[in-house]
C-alpha distance (Angstrom), angle and dihedral (degrees) to the residues before:
residue distance angle dihedral
M1 . . .
R2 3.80 . .
Y3 3.79 115.3 .
Y4 3.79 128.9 -161.2
P5 3.84 107.2 -128.0
V6 3.80 113.4 -134.8
F7 3.81 139.2 158.1
L8 3.81 112.9 -135.8
N9 3.79 126.9 -150.0
L10 3.81 102.0 -135.0
K11 3.80 97.9 169.2
G12 3.79 107.9 141.0
K13 3.82 92.7 -6.4
K14 3.79 120.9 136.7
C15 3.79 109.3 -114.3
I16 3.81 122.1 178.9
V17 3.77 126.3 -152.7
I18 3.79 117.4 -166.8
G19 3.82 109.5 -153.1
G20 3.79 135.9 40.6
G21 3.80 104.8 -139.1
E22 3.79 133.8 105.4
V23 3.80 94.3 -77.4
A24 3.80 90.8 49.6
E25 3.81 89.0 49.9
R26 3.81 91.4 55.5
K27 3.79 90.5 50.0
V28 3.79 91.9 48.2
L29 3.79 92.7 50.8
S30 3.80 91.9 52.3
L31 3.81 90.7 49.4
L32 3.79 91.4 49.9
Q33 3.80 89.1 51.0
A34 3.80 85.9 59.7
Q35 3.84 89.7 50.8
A36 3.79 94.3 -113.6
E37 3.80 122.7 158.5
V38 3.82 100.9 -116.5
T39 3.79 128.6 -156.3
V40 3.82 118.4 -172.7
I41 3.80 119.3 -158.8
S42 3.79 111.9 -162.5
P43 3.83 138.3 115.2
S44 3.80 89.8 -125.9
L45 3.79 138.6 23.8
T46 3.78 137.0 -151.5
E47 3.77 116.8 -110.7
G48 3.81 89.5 -101.8
L49 3.78 93.4 52.4
G50 3.80 89.6 45.4
F51 3.82 88.2 55.8
L52 3.80 91.0 51.1
K53 3.81 90.0 49.5
L54 3.82 92.0 49.0
H55 3.81 90.1 53.8
N56 3.81 93.5 45.8
R57 3.79 93.9 -113.9
I58 3.82 91.7 128.3
T59 3.79 138.9 25.0
H60 3.79 113.2 -123.5
I61 3.80 125.9 -155.8
A62 3.79 103.1 -167.5
R63 3.80 102.0 -147.5
E64 3.78 143.3 63.9
Y65 3.80 119.9 -67.7
R66 3.82 116.3 -84.6
E67 3.81 132.1 -167.0
G68 3.80 107.8 -89.1
D69 3.81 95.8 33.2
L70 3.80 91.3 111.0
E71 3.78 95.7 62.6
G72 3.81 111.1 132.3
A73 3.82 94.3 9.5
F74 3.79 120.3 143.6
L75 3.80 93.8 -165.1
V76 3.84 135.8 5.7
I77 3.79 133.6 -156.0
A78 3.81 121.4 -172.0
A79 3.81 112.5 -158.2
T80 3.79 105.7 166.0
S81 3.80 131.9 118.1
D82 3.80 90.3 -129.2
E83 3.83 106.6 101.1
E84 3.80 93.1 -170.2
A85 3.83 91.9 52.9
N86 3.81 91.1 45.9
S87 3.81 89.7 52.6
R88 3.82 91.2 51.2
V89 3.80 90.6 49.7
F90 3.79 90.1 51.3
N91 3.83 92.5 48.5
E92 3.80 93.2 50.1
A93 3.82 91.8 46.9
E94 3.80 90.0 50.3
K95 3.80 91.6 51.4
R96 3.78 91.5 49.8
G97 3.82 94.8 43.5
I98 3.82 92.9 -119.2
P99 3.84 120.0 149.2
V100 3.81 106.7 -113.5
N101 3.80 136.0 -171.3
V102 3.77 121.4 -166.2
V103 3.80 107.5 -164.4
D104 3.82 114.4 -115.8
S105 3.83 91.9 0.5
P106 3.82 108.6 98.0
G107 3.79 91.0 176.7
L108 3.80 89.3 61.3
C109 3.79 96.8 50.0
R110 3.77 132.0 98.4
F111 3.80 89.0 -178.8
I112 3.79 135.4 17.1
V113 3.77 128.0 -145.3
P114 3.83 113.9 -121.9
S115 3.77 129.0 -145.3
V116 3.81 103.4 -95.5
I117 3.80 138.2 -152.4
R118 3.82 115.8 -161.9
K119 3.76 123.2 -170.2
G120 3.79 107.7 163.9
S121 3.80 106.8 -71.8
L122 3.82 91.3 -4.1
T123 3.82 115.4 96.2
I124 3.79 122.0 176.7
A125 3.80 118.0 -175.0
I126 3.80 121.9 -164.8
S127 3.79 126.5 -168.9
T128 3.81 136.3 169.9
S129 3.84 88.7 -163.9
G130 3.80 89.1 -105.2
V131 3.82 94.5 -55.4
S132 3.82 94.1 114.8
P133 3.82 122.2 -4.5
A134 3.83 87.1 -179.0
M135 3.82 90.5 59.4
A136 3.80 89.9 48.2
R137 3.82 88.9 55.4
T138 3.80 91.1 48.1
L139 3.78 92.1 51.0
R140 3.80 89.8 47.6
Q141 3.81 90.0 55.5
E142 3.82 91.3 47.7
I143 3.81 92.3 51.6
E144 3.81 91.8 43.9
N145 3.80 90.0 54.6
F146 3.82 89.9 49.9
L147 3.83 94.7 53.7
P148 3.82 116.9 94.3
E149 3.80 111.1 -106.0
T150 3.80 91.5 -125.3
I151 3.84 96.0 50.9
E152 3.80 92.5 112.9
E153 3.80 93.5 54.3
F154 3.81 90.6 42.2
L155 3.80 91.4 55.4
L156 3.80 90.8 51.7
F157 3.81 87.4 54.8
I158 3.82 91.2 48.7
E159 3.80 89.7 50.0
E160 3.79 90.2 59.2
T161 3.79 91.6 42.5
R162 3.78 90.5 53.4
K163 3.81 90.1 55.4
E164 3.78 89.4 52.6
V165 3.80 91.2 51.0
M166 3.81 90.9 50.6
R167 3.82 90.7 50.2
N168 3.77 98.4 45.8
I169 3.81 108.0 31.5
K170 3.79 111.7 57.6
D171 3.80 100.2 171.6
P172 3.86 106.2 96.9
Q173 3.80 94.7 -145.1
K174 3.80 95.4 48.5
R175 3.78 90.6 43.6
R176 3.80 91.8 52.5
E177 3.82 91.2 47.9
T178 3.81 90.6 51.2
L179 3.80 92.9 49.3
E180 3.82 89.4 49.7
L181 3.81 90.1 53.8
I182 3.81 94.7 51.5
G183 3.79 89.6 50.3
S184 3.79 96.3 45.2
P185 3.83 129.3 124.4
D186 3.82 87.9 -107.8
C187 3.82 90.0 66.1
I188 3.82 93.1 52.0
N189 3.81 92.1 45.6
I190 3.81 91.8 52.0
L191 3.79 90.7 46.2
R192 3.80 90.9 52.0
E193 3.79 97.9 41.3
K194 3.82 104.1 32.6
G195 3.76 105.2 21.4
L196 3.78 140.9 -115.4
E197 3.81 100.0 -60.0
E198 3.80 93.1 51.2
A199 3.81 90.9 48.5
K200 3.80 89.7 51.1
R201 3.81 91.0 50.9
F202 3.79 90.2 49.6
I203 3.83 91.5 54.5
E204 3.81 93.2 42.3
D205 3.79 89.6 54.7
I206 3.81 91.6 49.6
L207 3.78 90.8 49.2
R208 3.79 94.4 47.6
R209 3.80 92.8 50.6
R210 3.81 94.2 44.9
I211 3.82 93.2 49.3
E212 3.81 90.9 47.7
N213 3.81 90.3 50.6
W214 3.79 91.3 48.9
K215 3.80 92.4 50.4
N216 3.78 91.4 47.7
T217 3.79 90.7 56.6
L218 3.81 88.8 56.8
S219 3.80 95.7 50.3
C-alpha cells in the first residue's frame, strides 16, 4: 500500500473515537494535542478518559456504537476489540466519505497514524505503510536521539528571524535565498557541535549581512 503523507489541521473539528480502552485513550490524547473536538463512544472508559470527561475535554456517549453515530464527523478512529463493530464503523464512514482508521486492521483504514516526534513547532512523522509499526517506533527513537536537544528553542528563534527577513528584505529572490541560508545544514551542525548561542550568532550574522546588502542595492 502506498500512502499520501499529509498533516491535517484538526483544530475545532469533530473527531469520533469508538472504544474506551487504553488504545482509544492514546488516540484521544493525540487528537486533543491537535486541538480536535473529540467524542468517545463506549459503554466504559479508562481512568484517563474518565478524567478527560470529568474536565470536559471530551464528549462521552456511554453506549455501544450505532449506525448514524458518525454524522458530522471529520475523522473517525475505531479502537475496539469487536471486529463486527469495527467493520460497521468502517462501512458507515465509507458511505459518508469520512476518513477512517480501524486500529490493527490495515484493510479497514483510509489513513494510518504514523509514529510521531514533536519538538515544539517541529513534527516528524514516520511510517512503514503498516509493514512494521515496531520498526517505525525504533526509527522514531533513532531520529529523536539524533536531534539537538535545543532544537525547539532554536526553531522559536528562527521563527522570529523569519519575520525580520520578511519585514526587511522585499525582493522575493533575495528573501528566498536568505531563508534558505538560515535553514541550511550549516545551522544544524553549529547547533549540534557548538550550541544554541553560537547557532544564533551565526544566523544573526547572516541576517545582518543580507539586510545590509539589500539596503545597499536600493541606495
